[in-house]
N, C-alpha and C positions, 0 to 999 in steps of 0.2 A: 228602338233598341230596349231590350229588357234590362232594367236596373239591377235585378237579382243576379243575372249572369255576369254583368260587369263587376259587381261587388264580390261575387264568388271567385272570379278570375283574379282580382286584386288580392283577396285574402289568400287564395291558393299560391299566388306568386310570392307573397310575403312569407308564407309558411315554408316554401321551398328554399328561399334565401336564408331563412333562419336555420333550417336543417343543414344547408351547405356550410354556413358559418360555424355551427356546432361541430360538424365533421372536421373542418379545418383546425379548430381549437383542440379537439381530441387527438388528431393526428400530430399536431405540434407537441403537445404534452407527452404523447407516446414516444416521439423521437428524442425529446429531452431526457425522459426517464431511461430510455435505452442507453444513451451515452453515459448518464450518471451511474447506472448499474454496471456498465462495463468498467468504469473507473473503480467502482466499489469492489467488484469481483477481483480485479488486479490487486487492489490493496489487501483484500482478505486472503488471497493466495500467498502473497508475500508475507503477510503477518503469520500465517499458519506455519510456513517453512521457518521463518525467523524464530517463532516460539519454540518449535522443535529443537532448533539449533541452540538456542539460549539455555534450554534445559540440559544440554550436553556439556556446557562450559564447566571445566574442572573435573569431569568424569574420568577417573583413572589417569591422573597426571603422570607423565614420564619425566623423571629426573627433576621434578619440581617445576618444570616449565608448563604452564597452562596457557596463559595469554601471550601471544606472540607480538601483536601490534594493537594499539588502542589509540586512535586519533578521532577527530570529529567525523571524518568520512570513511574510515576504515576500522574494521575490527576483525582480528583473526586469532584463532585458538586451536589447541590440539585436544583431541578426544579419541575415544575408542569407538570403532564401528561396532554397533551392537550385534549385527548379523554375523560377522566373521572374526571379530576380535582384533582387527588390524588397526594401526594408528592412522588417524586422519588429521589433516590440517584444513580447517574450514575458515574461509575468509569472505567477508562481506565488504564490498567496496562501491562507492558512489562516485561516478565520474561523468560529467557533461550530460546529465539527464538520464544516464543508464545506471541501473542497479545490477551489480554483478556479484554472483555467489560462486566461489571457487572451492571445490573439494579436491585436495591434493593438487593435481594439475588440470582437472576438468573444470573449465570455466563455462558458466551458464548465465546469460543475460536474463535476469528475472523480469525486468521491464525496462522499456526505453522511454516511458512516459512519466517518469518520476521527476517532480519539480523540487522536492525537498527530502533529504534523507540525512539524519544526523544521529550521532551517538553522543551521550554524555555519561560520565563515569563518576561514581560516588564512593567515598571511603566509609569506614565504620561509624564515623560521626555524622554522616549525611552530607559532608562537604564535597564539592566538585574536586576531583583529582585527575592528574595526568600521569601519575605513577602507576604503571600497570601492575606492580606488586601489591598495591593497596586497594585495588578495585574490589568492591563487594556488591555493588549494584550497577546495573547498566540500563540507561534510558535510551529508548529508540523512538525517533520521530520520523514519520513517513507521510508523504503526501503525493498522490498520483493525480494525473489530469488526463482527461480524454484528449486524444490527438486531434479531434475535429470539434468544431463549434456548430451549434445548431441554430439555424435561422439568423436573426440579427442580434443575438446575444453578444455582450461585450467580453464575456469570459467563457472558458470551456468548463464543462461539468468536472468536478474534482471530488476526491475522497481523501480523508486523512485518518491516520491511526497513530497512536503513541502508547507505549507501554514501558513499565519499569520492571526489570528482571532482577531477582536476587538468587543467582545460582547457588544451590545448597552446598556444592562441593568446593567453592572457592575459599581459600585460606583456612582450611580445616586444621 
């Protein structure tokens, strides 16, 4: 038996095994990244709509009523629809993992993979307030999570976002 052929076969086998191991590692990381970016895209989409809505808070108030409801899991306000000038009531509500946005009576589930969504409200001195007439800043905290887990990981890939809004039209 030729020692060169046996040595080449062993080296070739080890090379093939290392390529297979590399392929499995790349495949696993690709799957994990896909789930992470799916959660990130959901968070970014919600953040974009929320940012648009928060810029509308206090725009053309009717009869002095701007903020309708302000709790930890719910925020609703009245504004004007920029495209047709009609009055709108916009409401964000978090309930049992679902984030719901309602415009007038049209309800849309923005995501059902939300594991944390909170509002905090601040007055002119920067203190937390629960009085909707004294709100000048609104802090939004959002965390979404992928519905599926990849491989043997203990947690699902998640994405978080928080922002503080100071609507220009409040309490003018």
